[in-house]
N, C-alpha and C positions, 0 to 999 in steps of 0.2 A: 438538699435534693428535693424535699417536699415542695419548697417554694418554686423550684424550677418546673416540677410537674404541674403545679397549680397555674403557673404562668403559661405553660404550654397548652393546657386545656382551655384556658381563657382565650389565648391567641387563636386557637382553632375555631372556637365559637364566634369570636369577634369577626374573623375573616369570613366565616360562613354566612354571617348576617349581611355582608357586603359582597355579593357574588360578582357584580360588575367590576368593582375595583379589584377584587382578587384575580379575576380572569385576565384583566388587562395587564396587571403587574406580573402574573405568572407567565403569560405569553411573551411579554417583553424580555423577561429574564431567560426564558427557555431559548429564545433566539440567540441571545448573547452567549449563554453558557454552552449551548449545543454547538455553535460555530467554533468557540474556543476549544472545546473538547475534541472536535473532529480535526481541526488543524493541529492541535498539540499531539494527537495520535500519530500524525504524519511526521511532525518534527521529532518526536521522541524515537519513533521507529527508525528514521533515517539518520538523525544526527546524534542522539543521546544513548540509545540502547547499546550495551556492549556487544561486540561481535560474538557469534555463537561458536566460539572456539575456546580451547583451553588457554587460560591466562592471556586474554586478547590484548591486555595493556603492554605485553612484551613483544608484540608483533609489529614489524615495520615493513614498509615498502621501499625498495631501492630503485630509483629511476635516474635518468640523466637529463641534462639540459644543455642547450647551446646558446650562450648569451649573445652571440653575434647575430643570430637569426630569430631569437625569441622562442625557439622551439622548446617545449616543455614535455614532461612525461614521456621521455624517449626510453624505450625498453633497452635491455642489455644484451650483449652477445655472449656466446659460450666462453670465450677466453676471459671476458670481464667477470663472469660468474666466479671463475677460479681465482681471479685477482682479488675480488672482494672477500671471498672465503678465507684466503690466506692472509690478507692485509688488514682485516678489521677484527681486532681481538674482542670487541664488544659483542660479536655475533656468536651465539651458541650453535646455530645451524642456519642454512640458507637453502631455499627451494626455488625451483624455476618453473614457470608456467608459460606455455606458448599457445595462446588461443588460436584456434583454426575453425574453419567450416569444413564439414566432411559429409560425404554422401553415404547414407545408410541404405543398402540394397539387399536383395535376397529375401525380403519379407513382404512381398507384394508391391504396393506402390512405393517407388523410390522416394526418399525424403532427404532434404538438406537439414542438417542439425549442427548445433554449436558444440564443439569439442575442445579439448586441450590435450597437448602432450606435456607431461609433467615429469620432473625428477622423481625418482622412486620414493623420496622421503617427504613428498608433498603432504599427504594426509597425516603422517606421523608428526610433522612439524606443526600442523594445525591442531593436532590432538583430537582428531575425529576418525573413528574406525568405521569400516563398512558394516551395515546392518546385516548383510548376508555375505557369505563368502569370506575372502581374505583381502588383505592389503597387498600392494606391490612389494616385491622382493628385489634386492639389488641385481639379481641375474635375469629379471624379467625383460630388460630392455635389449639384451642380446647385441650390444654394441651400437644400436641405433634406436629406431622406434620398435617397441616390443610387439609381440603377437597377442597380447592379452589386453583386456579393457575392463574398467569398472564403469557402471552406468548409474544414472540418477534414479531415484525412487519414482519420479514422475514418468521417465521413459520406460522403466520396467512395468509400471502399471498400465500406461496408455498403449505402448507399442507391443508389449509382450503379454498383456492381459494379466499381469501379476502372477505369472507362471512360477510356482514354488521350486521348480526344477531348473531354473534358469542358469544356475552355476554350471559351467562347462559347455554350454551351448555356443555355437559359432555364428557370427554375423559377418557381413562383408562391409567394411568401412573403406571407402575409396578403392574398391575392388580388392582390398587386402582382407584375408580371413583373420578374424580376431576372436579369441576365446574369452567369454565373459567370466571373470573370476570373482566379481563382487558387485553388490548393490548398495548404494549409500543410503543413510537414514532419511526418512521423510523430512523435508524442510532444509536439508543441507544445500548450501549455495556457495559457489565461488564468489568471494567478496567483491571482485572487480567485474562481475558480469552485469549485464543490463537486462531490464525486463523484456526487451525486444528479443534478445538472444540468450535465454538461460542455458547454462552449461549442462550437457546431458551425457557426455562420454569423456572419460579420461583414459589416456594410454601412456605408458612409461616411455621416456626418452633418455638415451644415454648422454651424459655431459662429459664423458671421458673419451669420446670417439675422436681419434687423431686425424680422420679424413677431412681435409679442408673443404671438400665439396659437401660435407654434411654439417652445415651451419658452424663449422669450426673456424670462422674468420671474424676478425674484429668488427668488420662492417655489417655483419649479419645480426643486427639488433632486433631480436624478435621475442626475447624472454622478459616476462614480468617477474621480478624477483621479490620473494617474501622471506624476510629474515625473522628469526627469534632471538631476542637479546638474552644475554646471560643474566642471571639474577643479580640485581643491584646495578646493572648498567642502564644507561639512558639513551634516548634518541640523540641527544646532544653529543654523547660520547661517540656514537656511530658516525654522526655527521662530521665530527672533527677528524676521525680516522679516514673517512671516505675522501675528505679534502686532500689529505696527504697521499692517498692512493691515486687520486686524480692527477696530482702534480707529477708523481713518479711515472705514471703511464704516459703523460704528455712528453716527458723527457726521454723515456725509453722507446716510444713508438711515435716519432714526430709525423710520420706519414699518415698514420691512422688518426692522430689527434692534432691537426694543424693548429698552431698558436692562434691564428685569427678566428677560429671557431668558438673559442671560449667553452670547450666541453668540460663538464664536471658532473660528478655523481651527487645525488641528493637522497637523503634519508627522510622519510615521513612516517608518522604513525599510520598503521594500516587502516585504522578507522577513518582518518582524515582523507587518505587516498581514495577510499571507497566512496566518500561523500562527493568528491569532485568539487565543482563550482556551484552546487545547488544551495549551499548554506545561505548566502545572502537573500535569495528569493524566498526561501522558507521562513527566514526570520522576519522579512518584510510582511509576509502574510500573517504570521503570528502577531506582529504588532498591529496589523490592520484589524484583526478580530478583537484584539484587546481594546482598540478604540471603539468598536461597536458595543462591547460590553460596558465601557465607560459611559457611553451615551444612554444605554439602557438603564444603568444604575442612576444616572441623573434624572431620567424620566420617572423611575419608580420613587426616587427621593421627592420629586415634585408632587407625585400622587400622595405620598405619605404626609407631606406638608399640608396639602389641601384637606386630607382626611383629618389631620390634627385640628384644623379649624372647626370642623363639624363636631369633634369630640372634646372641645374645650370644657364644656360643662361637666362631662363625665370625669375628666382628669382633675378639674377643680374640686369636685365632690370627693374624689379619692384622696386628694391632698388635705381637704378639710377634715376627713375622717382619720387622718394620721399617717397616710402613706408618705414616705420620704421621697425626695427627688430621685435618689438612687433606685428605689423600688420601681418608680414609674419608668425610669430609663430601662431597667432590666425587662419590664413587661413589654415595652414598645420594641426593644431589641429582639425579644423572643418572637414577636409577631413578624419582624423583618426576617429573622432566620427561618421561620416557617415558610414565608413567601419564597425565600431563596431556595429552601429545600424542595418545595413544590416545583419551582422553576427549574431547578437542577435536575429533578427526576424526569420532567418532561424533556428538558434539554438533552438528557442522556439518551432518551429514546430517539430524538432527532439526530444525535451524534452517532448512534448505531447505524442509522441509515446513511448519514453523511460520510462516515468513515468508509463504509462499503463503497459508496459512490466515488469517493476520492481515490480509493485503492484502484478501482477500475479506470478512473480518469488518468491517473499519473503512473499506473503500473508499468507502462512501456517506456517511460522516460526518466523515472527517478531510480537511483540506486537503492537497493534494499527495500523496494516497494512491496515485495512479497511478504515482508514482516509487519506491514501496517495492520494494526488491530487495536481493540480496546483492551489493553493489557492492564495488569494490576497497577502499574505506575501511572497510567493514564487515568484510571479510576481514582487513584489517590489525588492526582491533580484536580479532577473534577470536584472531589470532596472539599479540597482546600479552597477551590474557587467559590464553592457555595458559601462556605463560612466567610470568606473574605468579602464577597459581594453583599452578603447579608449585613455585615458590619458596615461596609462602605456606604450603602444607600440608606441604612437605618439609623446610624449613630447621630448625625447632625439633626435630622428631623426629630429624633427622640429627645435630644437635648433642648431643642426649641420648644417642643410640645410640653415638656415638663416645667417650663417657665411661665405657666399660664398666670394671667392677672386674676387672682382668686376673688377679690371683692367685686371687680367689675363683672366677671362672668356670673357669679352667684346672684348679684343684684339684677343682671340683665339690663343694666342701664348704660353700659359702655360697650365699646367695640373691642376692648382688650388692648393692653399695651404690647402684646406679643405680635400684633398684626404687622407692624412696620418691619421688625427684624425678619419675620417670616417671609414677607414680600421681597425684601432685599435678597434673602437667600434664594428664593425661587428665581429672581432675576439673574443672580450670579450663576445659577445652574443652567439657565437658558444660554447665557453668554458662553459658558464652558461647552455646552452641547454644540453650539454653532461653530465654535473654534475647532473642536475636535473633528466635527463633520467636514469642515473645510479642509483640514489637513489630510483627511482620508480621501476626499474628492480630488484634491490636488494630486496626490499620488496616483490615483486611478486615472486621472486625466493625462498625466505624463506617460503612464504605461500605454494608454490608448493611442496617444499621438506617436509614441515610439513604435508601436506595432504597425500603425498605418505607414510610417516611414519605411519600416522593414519590408512590408508587403509591396511597397512601391519601388523597391530596389530593382534596377535593371539586371535581369539574370544573364543576358547575353545570348539567350536562345528563346524559342517560342514554345511554351509549355502546353499550348492549347492542342487538344486531340492527340496527345502523345502518350503512348503506352511504354512502360519499361518492364523488363523481366530479366532475371539473372540465371546464368548457368555457371557451374564450377566443375570443371573436369577433374577426375582423380589425379592426385599428384603422382608423377611417375617415380617408381623405385624398383629395385630388383625383385620385388615380390609380386608386382602388378601383373595382370593378365596381358598387358601390352596394348590395350585398345588406344591409349593416348600417351604412349611412351615418347613419341617423337614429335618434333615441331610439325612435320608434314601431316601426321595423323590429327593433331589439334586444328591445324589450319583447314584441313579437309572438312572436319566436323563443322567449324564455323561457316565455311563456304556453303555447305549443304543446308545448315540450319537457316542462314539468311535467305537462301533461295526458297526454302520451304515456307518461311514466314511471308516472303514477298508474294507468294502465290495464294495466300489466304484471301478470300473475297473481303473487300472493305479495307485492305491494307494499301496505302498509297506509296509508302517507301519504308525501308528498314535499314538500319545501320547498327554498328556495335562499337563499344568502347570498353577499355579495361577497367575504368572506374568512373561511374556516373558523376556528373556535376553535383555539387553540394554534399558529396559523401566523404570529404576529408582530403588529406594530403596524399601525394604520391611523388615524393621527392626523388629526383635523379641528379647526379653530378655530371656536368658537361665541361668540355674544353672548347673555347671559341677561338677559331683561327685568328691569329694576330694579337690575342690578349695575353699578357704576361702570365706565366705559371711558375710558382715557386713557393717555398715554405712560408714566406711573409705575405703572399698574395692570397686574399680570401678566395675560397673555392666558389665556383658558380653552381649554385643549386637552383634547379627550376622544377616546376611541376611537369611530370611526364605521363602521357597517355598513349595507349595503343588503340587505333581506331580502324574501322573499315573505310575504304575510299569515299563512300557516299554518306558517311556519318554527318558531315557538316550540313549537307542539304536536308537530311532527315530532321536534324535538330533545329534548323532555321538559323544557323550561325553564319553571319555574312562573311564572304570572301572579300578582303580589302585590297589585296595585291597578289599578283602571280596567279597560281592555279592550285587546285587541291591535290591530294595524293593520287597518283595514277593507279589504275587497275593493274596490279602486278601479276604477271604470269610466272615470273622467276623469283624465288624467295631470296636470291643472293644479289642479283644485279639491281641497278636502278635504286640505290639507297638515297631516299629523299625524306625530308621532314617539312612540316608546316609549323610555323610559330605564331603566337598571338601578338596582338598589337602592342601590349605592354612590353613584351620582350624585344620586339623590333625597335621600339622607341628608346629602350634602356641601353641596348648594346650596339645598335647601329643608328643613333640619332641623326636626323637630317639627311640620311641616305636610304637607298633602297635595300631592304633586307634580303630580297630575292637574289639568289646567286651566292650568298654568303655561305660559309661552311662551319661546321661544328662536329664534334664527336663525343660519344658517351664515355665518361671516365677520362683517364689520361692516355688511353691508347685506343687501338681499333681504327677502322677506316674513317676517313672524312666523309661527312654527309652534307648534301647540298640543301639549302632552304629553297623550296619551290613556291611557297605561298605564305601569306599573312592573313589570319582570320581575326574576327572580332574577339574581344575579351569575354570570358565566361567566369562566373563565380563558382570555382571548383570546391573551395574549402568550406564555405558556408555563406549564408546571406549577409552576415556582419563583416566578413573578411573581404577586402578589396581584391580584384583579380591579381594573380601573381604571374611572373614570367612562365611561359608554358611552351612545351614542344610536343607535337603530335607526330607519331610514327605509324606506319602501316602494320596491322596485326599479321599481315601475310609475310612479313619479314621475320618477326619474332612473335610467335603465338603464345599467349599466356594461358594459364589454367582457368582464370576467371574472366568472364566477359559479361557485360550488360547489353542486352539487345534493346534498341529503341525502335518503336514502330509508330509511324505517322498514319493516322486513320482518317476516314471521311466522316466518322460519327463518334459517338461516345466510345472512348478507347477501351474502357474496362469491359464492355460487352464482347470485345474480341479476345479477351484474356484466355478463355477456355480454348478457342479455336487455334490461337497462336501456340499455346502450350501443347496442344495435340499435334500440331505440325512438327514441333521440335522433337516430341516423343516418338514420332514416326521415324525420324532420323536415327534416334538411339533410344529404345524403350527403357534402358537402364539409367538414363540421365535425368535427374530431378530438375525441375524448373521451379524457381522460387522467387519471392519478392515481386510478384505480378501486381503492378499498380500503375495508375496514371501518374504523369509527371506532376500534375497539380497536387496529388496526394503526397508525392515525395517532398514538394515544397512545404505542404502543410505539416508533415512530420518533422521537417527540419526546424520549423518555427513553433512546434507544439509546446515546448516548455514555456516560451514567452507567452504563447496564446493562453495556456492554462493559468499562468500567473496573472495575466491581464483580466481574464474572465472572472477569476476568484476575487481579485481586488475590486473590479467593477461591482460584483455582487455585494461585497461587504460595504462598499461606498454607497450603493443603493439602499442597503439596510440602514446605514447611518443617516442618509438623507430622509428616509421615511420616519425613522425614530425621532429625528430632530424636528421634523414638521409636526409630528404628533405632540412632542414636548412643547413647542412654541404655541400650538393651538390650545393645548391644555392650560398653559399659564395664562394666555390671553383670555380664554373663556372664563377661567376662575377670577381673574382680575376684573373682568367686565361685570361678573356677577356681584363681586364685592363692592363695585362702584355704582351699582344700580341706583341707589338713593341719590348720589351726586349727579348721575346722568339725568335722572328724572327731574331734579331741580333745574339743571341747565336747560332741558327741553321746556319746562314750565316757564322759564324766564325768557324764552324766545329763541334759544339756539335751534338751528335746524339740523337735519340728518348729516349734512356734509361736515358741519362743525364737529359733531360727535365722532363721525368716521375719521376725521383728521386727528382728533384727540387720541382715540384708541390705537389707530394704526401708527401714529407717530410714537406713542409710548412703546409699542412692540418693536418697531423698526429701529429705535434707538438701541435696544438690547441687541438686535440682530447686527447692526453696524459695528457695535463694540465687539461682538463675537467674530465678525468677518475680519476686522483689523487684527485681533489676537490670533486668529487662524492663519492669516497671511504671514504674520511674523513667525509663527510656529512651523508652517509649511516650508518657509524659506530656510529656517534653521535645520530642519530635518531632511532637506533636499539631498544632501550628500549621501544619505543612506541608499537612495535609489540610483545613484550615478552609474554603478556597475550594471544595472538592469536596463539602462536606456540605450537607444540607438537613434542617432540622427536628431536628437532633441536635447536641449540643455535641461539640467535638473532645476534651473531657475527660469524656465521659460515663462515670460510674462503673459503671453497669450493664454496659456493654460491656466495660470493663476487667476487672471481676470475673468476668463470664461467660467470657471467653476464658482468663483465668487458671485458672478451674475446669476448663475443657475440657482445657487443656494439662496441668494437674496430674493429671487422671484418666488421660489417655493415658500420661503419664510413670509413673504408679503401675502401670498395666498392664505397661509395658515393664520396670519394676523387679521386679514380682511374679513374672514368668515365670522369670528366673534364680534368684530367691529360692526359689521352689517347687521347682526342680530341686535346689537346695542341701540342702533338707530330706530328700532321698532318698539322700544320700551314705551309703554303708556304712562305718561307722567303721573296721572291721578292714581293708577293702581300702584305704581312704585311708591308714591308718597304715603298712601294709606297703609301699604305693607310695612312701612318703616314706623 
């Protein structure tokens, strides 16, 4: 231990005598370690940290999938909940969650919040109790949705001012009076919630209600199911039993589960279900910052090799005085670890800022983003990283430096036999830096081209100067005040709201749709006249939207055939629909779709197609247009509508005026999601944009560090060859010859690194495949482009020392030698 403390004191003094070297090395390491710590804090919080529930490893999510359509993550219905509870013996308990949006009123400004109706055992199954008040009891649901609610700690603090007497107070949720019976602990989150819509209210719902109108039908798939496994049982056990239940349900209810659909239930660990599909993107970013740290370590190793040349006499003297090679290696490794510790300390400060910035950046788009922090596990990772990097960049230079040519150095008559191996090692490090930088640049280039392709996708509408805002009327039930109980009441509200918006100065046109483009699926089943219908015939599932008659004109969606939806004055007569181009081509190819008939479900009246409009990307930017049917909201008025407003200027400037116009129609109706259509598109692509920006940032850091490394090696090599260059100049060589000599030496290393990097990038390209859109992971244009960019930067880094070498005065150089 005494030897270690002596080595440590000597290392600190030695580094203090070389402040320039120390500062560059520490800053280089701080960038790498800080970036790795920040990204790992995200990876750990989202992917690795156990869920904040009791025994989270026993929690599973049960969803369904339809193999015929590729639909995944399909919720369950109330009857299916009971089927699973009875048929899966691996389950100890099963809870149901129905996420909804709800209007909070009666407390000043009306507000739209995210809520859930849950089975009464929801919190008990998770093993989390309210911090104030009580949990739900079995009789709280009163046969349907109960009159009581539990609220989140954030809602209690922000909306109710942290009122300590909150228990027992009544609020109005969708016009229904609800008594608050509990407040959840700080930080409690529903595992499947998003940062955009955190869960703030929970109300109990009965899963034993026999009324078929109250979600008690197999087709009403609205519940996320969370199960707790019995001790000793596994996810595989539950999956096997669910497969058996799926087969039995298909045989028992062939109408609800047609053979052609390929419906089956799926069990997944709850932690994996919470993560969703973000795992590949986060692992790619973690790998990218790892590459940055590798380049940083190579740079510091090169600095240490250069410093070892200056310290050859010191190390030779210590050897002559009896120091063993092992003692020298320990001393030099101690210096490396001190450098790593200093770089790690500064990197931790950078990571503190970086983690906070990342949390804000990804908070709306990543699951569990609210848990991102510099936890004990992250600090342990940083400590391990400091030790690992200290050894990684210090060991080889220490071994090389401890092999000094004792006699040559002490006599000062030779250049030392260690120079050639050291030079080869420095050259190998440069090749490795260039190769790693190229792999990182290739990944960033592919992400950039992918994002450009994504942004160039044809949306099917004109997003310019288009404002969007959402309204969601209270769900009708037998306890509501009756404002929006009937179709006529909802239709009247939308009619008046659209008229009020249209009257706002600066508004050119206004329309409405039940679900805005790019906001996901809205499947409906239809029957097409003349198309066979039977157990073996696959059902016709299409996207269904309810719109106002002037919606297409407002959105800029072209009419390709027929006419649009008429302005209906009668909600019963004149049943017509408009279909999109993809549907017309699929079901009526080569003929005119106008005049054809269809109906919703397997019954009901036949409806006539009166028009064909252009395709719109409804599900997302990466999903091609699906078959789609548009109906008038004046025939069937939903509770949720998005109003779209075409303006003559910046749309978001009219947000307040449009909101006020709707509030004049109904002061108790919250208006939310007010944003331009351009922002909607940006939000849809936000995850890919964030991944691309971060990857470009890390690639830029790698490019900069690589350029510094190449420059450092060439500057050092040029200095070492000053005597040779002086002789060449004295014998008649001109500056061009010297420039060609030095640049050629450097570019040979760069070309070797580029070739190795291209091979490595090609081998690792499959890692990015799932993150790309519209571009191949082996895109040659990207690979050649980044190779050219890196080659030019490397050429500049090589040319600067070479240019300096051409200015060497031969006489001064020869006299100095």
